[in-house]
C-alpha positions in Angstrom: 1.5 -39.9 -49.3 -0.9 -37.3 -50.7 -0.4 -33.6 -49.8 -2.9 -31.0 -50.8 -3.9 -27.4 -49.9 -7.5 -27.1 -48.8 -9.9 -24.2 -47.9 -8.6 -20.8 -46.9 -10.3 -19.4 -43.8 -10.3 -15.7 -44.4 -10.6 -13.3 -41.5 -9.4 -9.8 -42.4 -9.7 -8.6 -38.9 -6.1 -9.9 -38.4 -3.2 -9.3 -40.7 -3.0 -13.0 -41.5 -5.2 -15.8 -43.0 -5.3 -19.5 -42.4 -4.8 -22.1 -45.1 -5.4 -25.8 -44.6 -2.9 -28.6 -45.5 -4.0 -32.2 -45.8 -1.7 -35.2 -45.9 -2.8 -38.7 -46.0 -1.5 -42.2 -46.6 -2.7 -45.8 -46.2 -0.8 -49.0 -45.8 -1.6 -52.5 -44.5 -1.0 -51.7 -40.9 -1.1 -47.9 -40.6 -3.1 -45.1 -42.2 -3.4 -41.4 -41.5 -5.4 -38.5 -42.7 -4.4 -35.2 -41.2 -5.5 -31.6 -41.9 -3.6 -28.9 -40.1 -3.5 -25.1 -40.4 -0.8 -22.9 -41.9 -0.9 -19.2 -41.1 0.0 -16.8 -44.0 0.4 -13.0 -44.2 -1.8 -11.1 -46.5 0.4 -9.8 -49.3 0.1 -6.2 -48.3 1.5 -7.0 -44.9 4.5 -9.1 -46.0 6.9 -6.2 -45.8 5.0 -4.1 -43.2 7.2 -2.9 -40.3 4.6 -3.7 -37.7 4.3 -7.4 -38.5 7.1 -9.9 -38.0 7.0 -12.8 -40.5 9.2 -14.9 -38.2 6.3 -15.0 -35.7 4.1 -16.6 -38.3 6.9 -19.1 -39.2 7.4 -20.0 -35.6 3.7 -20.6 -35.0 3.5 -22.8 -38.1 6.5 -24.8 -37.1 5.2 -25.5 -33.6 1.8 -26.7 -35.0 3.3 -28.8 -37.7 5.9 -30.4 -35.3 3.1 -31.3 -32.9 1.0 -32.9 -35.6 3.9 -34.9 -37.0 5.0 -36.0 -33.5 1.5 -37.3 -32.9 1.5 -39.2 -36.2 5.0 -40.6 -35.7 4.2 -41.9 -32.2 1.3 -44.0 -33.5 3.4 -45.0 -36.6 6.1 -46.4 -34.3 3.5 -48.5 -32.5 2.1 -49.7 -35.8 5.6 -50.8 -36.9 6.0 -52.8 -33.6 2.6 -54.3 -34.1 3.4 -55.3 -37.7 6.5 -57.1 -36.5 4.6 -58.9 -33.8 1.8 -59.9 -36.1 4.1 -61.0 -38.9 6.5 -63.0 -36.8 4.2 -64.4 -34.2 0.4 -63.8 -34.3 -0.1 -64.8 -37.9 1.7 -68.1 -37.4 -0.6 -69.3 -34.7 -3.6 -71.5 -35.3 -5.9 -69.1 -33.4 -8.1 -66.7 -35.3 -6.8 -63.2 -34.5 -8.1 -60.0 -35.9 -5.5 -57.9 -37.7 -5.6 -54.3 -36.7 -4.8 -51.3 -38.9 -3.5 -48.4 -36.7 -5.1 -45.1 -37.5 -4.4 -41.3 -37.0 -6.9 -38.6 -37.9 -6.2 -34.9 -37.3 -8.5 -32.0 -38.0 -8.8 -28.4 -36.7 -11.0 -25.4 -36.3 -10.1 -21.7 -36.2 -12.4 -20.6 -33.4 -11.2 -17.0 -32.9 -9.2 -14.8 -35.3 -9.3 -11.1 -34.6 -7.8 -8.3 -32.4 -4.3 -9.8 -33.1 -5.4 -13.0 -31.3 -5.9 -16.4 -32.9 -7.2 -19.5 -31.3 -7.1 -22.9 -33.1 -8.5 -26.2 -31.8 -6.8 -29.4 -33.0 -8.8 -32.6 -32.8 -6.5 -35.7 -32.8 -7.7 -39.3 -33.0 -5.7 -42.4 -32.7 -6.6 -46.1 -32.9 -4.1 -48.6 -31.7 -6.3 -51.7 -31.3 -8.8 -52.5 -28.7 -12.4 -51.6 -28.2 -12.2 -48.0 -29.4 -9.7 -45.3 -30.2 -8.9 -42.1 -28.3 -9.7 -38.5 -29.1 -7.7 -35.6 -27.8 -8.0 -31.8 -28.1 -5.0 -29.5 -28.4 -5.3 -25.7 -28.3 -3.1 -23.1 -30.0 -3.8 -19.6 -28.6 -1.4 -16.9 -29.8 -0.9 -13.2 -29.6 0.0 -12.5 -33.2 1.9 -9.3 -32.5 4.3 -10.9 -30.0 4.2 -14.6 -31.0 3.5 -15.5 -27.4 1.4 -18.5 -26.7 -1.4 -17.5 -24.4 -2.1 -19.3 -21.2 -5.3 -19.0 -19.2 -3.9 -16.5 -16.8 -3.2 -14.1 -19.7 -7.0 -13.9 -20.5 -7.7 -12.2 -17.1 -6.9 -8.8 -15.7 -4.0 -8.5 -13.3 -4.9 -9.3 -9.7 -8.0 -11.3 -10.6 -8.2 -14.6 -8.8 -9.1 -16.4 -12.0 -8.7 -19.9 -10.8 -11.2 -19.4 -8.1 -13.6 -17.8 -10.5 -13.3 -20.7 -13.0 -13.4 -23.4 -10.3 -16.6 -22.0 -8.9 -18.1 -21.8 -12.3 -17.2 -25.3 -13.3 -18.3 -26.7 -10.0 -21.7 -25.0 -10.4 -22.1 -26.4 -13.9 -21.2 -29.9 -12.7 -23.8 -29.6 -9.9 -26.4 -29.0 -12.6 -25.8 -32.4 -14.0 -23.8 -34.4 -11.4 -24.8 -37.9 -12.5 -22.5 -37.8 -15.6 -19.3 -36.8 -13.8 -17.0 -38.7 -11.6 -17.2 -38.1 -7.9 -14.7 -37.9 -5.0 -11.1 -38.3 -5.8 -11.8 -39.1 -9.4 -14.0 -36.0 -9.9 -13.2 -32.4 -10.6 -10.9 -30.9 -8.0 -10.0 -27.7 -9.7 -8.2 -26.5 -12.9 -4.6 -27.2 -13.4 -1.7 -24.7 -13.7 -1.6 -25.2 -17.4 -5.3 -25.8 -17.9 -6.2 -26.3 -21.6 -8.6 -23.8 -23.1 -9.5 -22.1 -26.4 -11.3 -18.9 -27.4 -14.4 -18.7 -29.5 -16.6 -15.8 -30.6 -18.5 -15.5 -27.4 -16.3 -16.9 -24.6 -13.4 -18.9 -23.2 -13.9 -22.7 -23.3 -12.2 -24.7 -20.6 -12.0 -28.4 -21.5 -10.8 -31.7 -20.1 -9.5 -34.9 -21.6 -11.5 -38.1 -21.9 -11.8 -39.9 -18.6 -10.3 -36.9 -16.8 -13.5 -35.9 -14.9 -16.2 -38.0 -16.5 -16.7 -41.4 -18.2 -15.8 -42.0 -21.8 -19.4 -41.8 -23.0 -19.6 -38.2 -21.9 -16.9 -37.2 -24.4 -14.6 -34.3 -23.8 -16.1 -32.1 -21.1 -16.3 -28.4 -22.0 -17.3 -25.3 -19.9 -17.7 -21.9 -21.5 -17.1 -18.6 -19.7 -19.1 -16.3 -21.8 -17.7 -12.8 -22.5 -20.9 -11.0 -21.6 -21.0 -12.7 -18.2 -17.3 -12.5 -17.2 -16.2 -9.4 -19.0 -15.4 -7.5 -15.8 -12.5 -10.0 -15.2 -11.1 -10.4 -18.7 -8.4 -8.8 -20.8 -9.7 -10.1 -24.1 -13.4 -9.9 -24.8 
């Protein structure tokens, strides 16, 4: 296994910066290449009373544990497949293709200021078949409290945020309806724990592959721009 530190994404608008860690390994039946973020305090803030180092440690632990859990889940499947291939498939007369299970992880820091950080993790797995699967995970935190932000936190108290978002997404889908599922398989409203991330000009609501559209569409995303929805928002 190779472990290395990569680029540092420097945003002095917060009291921390983001370093990148890459780990990779290749074997006959399984390979992975994962780059994940590690938050670090600027030296001048390490002993500052206003900032709690434990918050940074907790965030890093949560992200790292999620990445390793994703890798280990696919690794477990690869071990089972290796056993099946070695003991059964390889001993038949039929011409079977030997798969190598794969995991790739990358990330992007999409927002890092005003004591808020938003990180999008892209995770890919291949476990045989026609194609692999790609997933997004978001990590949105208040760096002063350590709280992981949910969509409701982005809106002012009393705002019917789900109605606002549902109407916006429905309108966007109506602009290009042919690429989305319809009826019971289509968009029926955001979930209670709807995934989202923050970027420089808005809040991005996203859905998983096959969730509201066919595979070829990719991961559907809908951006509520700050300059259009600022009257409803806490953070903009």
